[in-house]
Residue, then its C-alpha position, 0 to 999 in steps of 0.5 A: x499500499x502506498x500511503x501519502x495521507x491516509x485521511x486527505x483533508x483531516x485537520x490533525x495539527x501539532x503544537x501551534x497548528x503545525x502539520x502532522x504527518x502520517x506514515x510507516x512506523x519504523x524498527x528505530x521508533x520502537x523505544x519512543x513507542x514503548x515510552x508512549x505506551x507506559x505513558x498511556x497504558x502503565x496500568x495495563x502491561x504496556x508493550x515494550x520496544x521489543x514488542x513493537x520491533x516483533x510486530x514490525x518483524x512479523x510483517x504487520x502493517x504499523x503507522x506513525x504520527x509525527x509532530x513537524x513542529x517538534x522536529x518530527x517527534x513520535x506522538x502516535x502510532x497504530x497497527x493492525x494484522x491480518x489473522x485470517x484469510x482468504x477468501x474471508x479476510x480478517x484483520x485485528x487492530x492491535x494498538x492505537x496510541x496518541x500522546x495525551x497532549x495531542x489527543x482531541x486533534x484528529x491524529x487518532x482518526x488519521x491512523x485509524x483511517x490509514x489502518x482501515x485503508x489498509x484492511x479495505x485494500x484487502x477486502x478485510x472485516x476488522x476486529x478490535x477491543x477497546x476498554x469499556x470505560x474509553x468513551x472517546x475511542x469507542x465513539x471514534x470506532x462507531x463513527x467509522x462503522x464499528x458495532x460492538x459484539x460483546x465484552x470480554x471481562x478482565x481483558x486488560x492486565x493487571x487492572x482487570x478492566x473489561x473490553x468491548x470487542x468491536x467489529x467493522x464489516x468488510x467494504x462493499 
């Protein structure tokens, strides 16, 4: 997939309105991703740099969001993996994270759009889990066609938080 901008026309901006770029995540970003994971998900077994490198080595599709006003600093990441197919192609969103200072500016929406564009090119249904108390994420997922399927009790560890399982049907 060629990814110039997964969500053209979106208004994601960094500090002072500087543009945020979305493009491929690289192995060299793993330490920054792990640091952001600890900030975002510290109470729920955040991924290590090694985990991010393993995802990339496995060939899964990962994106990075970078703030141009801050020298291209990584401010978000997202990843998806194919888990079944063909003929019935299925993908699973593994993670999406945006720095707390950059949330609410469309960065997560652009990252999600990139993942969904990738899945749509493959004709894949997309699945994910989301914390039941993460209202902003659930609103984003609903707005992009995801529907709640069920609940996974004590899904997140060690906090014991529950997760909703959600699905977006394949295109067409």
